[in-house]
C-alpha positions, 0 to 999 in steps of 0.5 A, spaced: 793 527 132 799 525 129 803 531 126 808 530 120 807 527 113 812 522 109 818 526 107 824 524 103 828 523 109 823 519 113 822 514 107 829 513 105 830 511 113 824 506 112 828 503 107 835 502 111 831 499 117 829 493 112 835 490 110 832 484 109 827 487 103 830 487 096 832 494 095 829 494 088 823 493 091 823 501 092 822 507 087 823 514 088 818 519 086 817 526 088 823 525 093 820 520 096 822 512 097 816 508 096 815 500 096 813 498 090 807 494 093 802 497 097 796 495 102 789 496 100 783 496 105 777 496 100 773 489 102 770 487 108 764 487 113 764 493 117 765 489 124 770 489 130 772 482 127 774 485 120 777 491 124 782 487 128 784 483 121 785 489 117 789 493 123 794 486 124 795 486 116 797 493 116 802 492 122 805 486 119 805 489 112 809 495 114 814 491 119 815 487 112 817 493 109 811 496 105 810 503 107 804 505 102 797 504 105 791 506 101 784 507 104 778 511 103 772 514 107 767 510 104 771 503 105 767 499 110 763 505 112 769 509 115 772 503 119 777 502 114 780 509 115 780 507 123 783 500 122 789 504 119 789 509 124 790 504 129 795 500 126 799 506 125 798 509 132 800 503 135 807 502 131 809 509 132 807 508 140 811 502 140 817 506 137 817 501 130 816 507 125 816 514 125 810 518 121 815 521 116 816 514 114 809 512 111 805 514 105 798 514 107 792 515 102 785 516 102 779 518 098 773 522 098 767 523 094 762 517 095 757 519 100 758 514 106 755 513 112 758 511 119 759 503 120 760 505 128 753 508 128 747 503 127 742 507 123 739 507 116 744 509 111 739 515 108 737 517 116 744 518 117 745 522 111 739 526 112 741 527 119 749 528 119 749 532 112 743 535 110 740 537 116 747 541 117 747 544 111 753 540 108 749 537 102 744 541 099 738 538 094 741 535 088 748 535 090 748 527 090 749 524 083 745 518 081 752 514 082 751 516 090 757 521 089 758 528 091 764 533 089 761 540 092 766 543 096 762 543 103 762 536 102 769 534 101 771 539 106 767 535 111 769 529 109 777 531 109 776 533 116 772 526 118 778 522 114 783 526 118 780 525 125 779 517 123 786 516 121 788 520 127 793 525 122 794 532 122 796 531 114 794 526 109 800 524 104 795 523 098 788 525 098 784 522 092 778 525 088 774 518 088 771 516 081 769 523 080 768 522 072 764 515 073 760 518 079 758 524 076 758 524 068 751 521 067 748 527 071 752 533 068 755 535 062 763 534 060 764 542 061 760 542 067 764 537 070 771 540 068 768 547 072 767 542 078 773 539 077 777 546 077 773 548 084 776 541 087 783 542 085 782 549 088 780 547 094 785 541 095 791 547 093 788 551 099 788 545 104 795 543 101 797 551 104 794 549 110 798 543 111 792 538 111 794 534 105 801 534 101 798 531 094 792 530 091 790 526 085 784 522 082 782 515 084 779 512 078 775 506 075 774 507 067 776 514 065 783 513 063 783 506 060 777 507 055 776 510 048 775 517 047 768 516 045 766 513 051 762 518 056 767 516 062 773 518 058 778 523 061 784 526 058 790 526 062 793 532 059 786 536 060 787 534 068 794 536 068 793 543 064 787 544 070 792 543 075 797 547 072 792 553 071 790 552 079 796 551 082 802 553 078 808 549 076 808 546 084 801 544 084 800 538 088 796 533 083 802 528 082 798 521 083 793 517 080 790 510 081 786 505 076 785 498 075 790 494 072 792 486 072 794 481 067 788 481 064 785 488 066 790 491 061 787 497 058 792 501 062 798 498 058 796 496 051 790 502 049 793 508 046 788 513 048 791 518 051 795 524 048 802 527 050 806 532 045 801 530 039 802 523 039 797 517 042 800 513 048 797 508 053 795 512 060 801 508 063 806 512 058 803 518 058 802 519 066 810 517 066 811 523 061 808 527 066 811 525 072 805 522 075 805 516 080 800 511 078 798 506 083 794 500 081 788 497 084 785 489 083 792 486 082 788 479 083 782 481 080 778 480 087 782 473 087 779 471 080 786 470 077 788 465 083 784 459 080 789 454 077 791 455 069 788 462 069 795 465 069 801 463 065 807 460 070 813 463 071 819 464 076 816 458 080 812 463 083 805 462 087 799 465 083 798 471 088 806 472 087 805 472 080 800 477 079 803 482 084 810 481 080 807 482 073 803 488 075 809 491 079 814 490 074 810 493 069 813 500 066 809 506 069 806 502 075 809 505 081 805 500 086 799 495 086 795 495 092 794 489 095 788 488 099 789 482 104 787 480 111 787 473 113 794 471 116 795 466 111 794 471 105 798 476 108 804 472 109 804 469 102 803 476 099 809 479 103 814 474 100 814 478 094 818 483 098 824 478 098 825 478 091 826 483 086 821 485 080 823 482 073 827 486 068 823 490 063 826 485 058 823 479 062 817 483 062 816 484 055 817 476 054 812 475 059 807 479 055 808 475 049 807 469 053 801 471 056 798 473 049 800 467 046 796 463 051 790 467 050 790 466 043 791 459 043 
């Protein structure tokens, strides 16, 4: 496996290697210089053809100046992680990148099979997890989620092997509230979350992960009366209690785009006695926010759906809006087909819009929605 992890020196060097990329398309957080666009690897069939498409898309994206790669062990039944690994290892072998230049995140929590093993899902789960004592009776929630320490440890080791990396830059607990809260009380969930954070801190000390976070769907962008609601301040308190001031909980992920905009407009999170949006509160805590579904799985690309601005193609408009939103570190764009990859990568040649331009765009968007 490849040694090392993303470093301040390595990520800064990555930017220097791409003089054709607008320097405003990189942001500094926790010492790292990260591109304000990342590559996601969620969708696709678990087959060899998709493997090749994902590998090529990741390689092309990195060579175009993107150094943020996001995946998850359950994406394409472990094959997404392996496709990312192939791309990274080939680029390192060819001398195109160094390990310390690339920031790689993955996610654990959902119960997954293995796309390279032709076996019924539950047969695989019973043989690979239950029979070996990794999963006990009642460990799996009704949402096909498991956040026990034996399971997360098993999944971390599989992710490291799949990715071919000694150290993963960012390990997310994947949709924990959404996958668990229907089966446990909030009090029990927070106790379980504490144990997970203790586990992650131990793995940081072992050098197997650098940072950890929560990849979410609803919990940070719904109202407090929603059963799925989670207060970021509670999570930060937990992280400080478990890991002290140098704890590793430094990133979250949530859905956000021009129409799925709760993270920007909903004042549902508290900080220092006031309510604000999750994006603003995360910024106050120095938490980096990566966002998913920037194209809303292509729904935003239809003619007339988004207001036009700056003579940009629809996909570039969607990316430009999201990455220019105050508090967003980078949207994660999933792309595989060469045509889509080439079009999306054009965004790296132009800077994000200013905050004033962004506010004017939001006014234009709201006007179009009410007209």
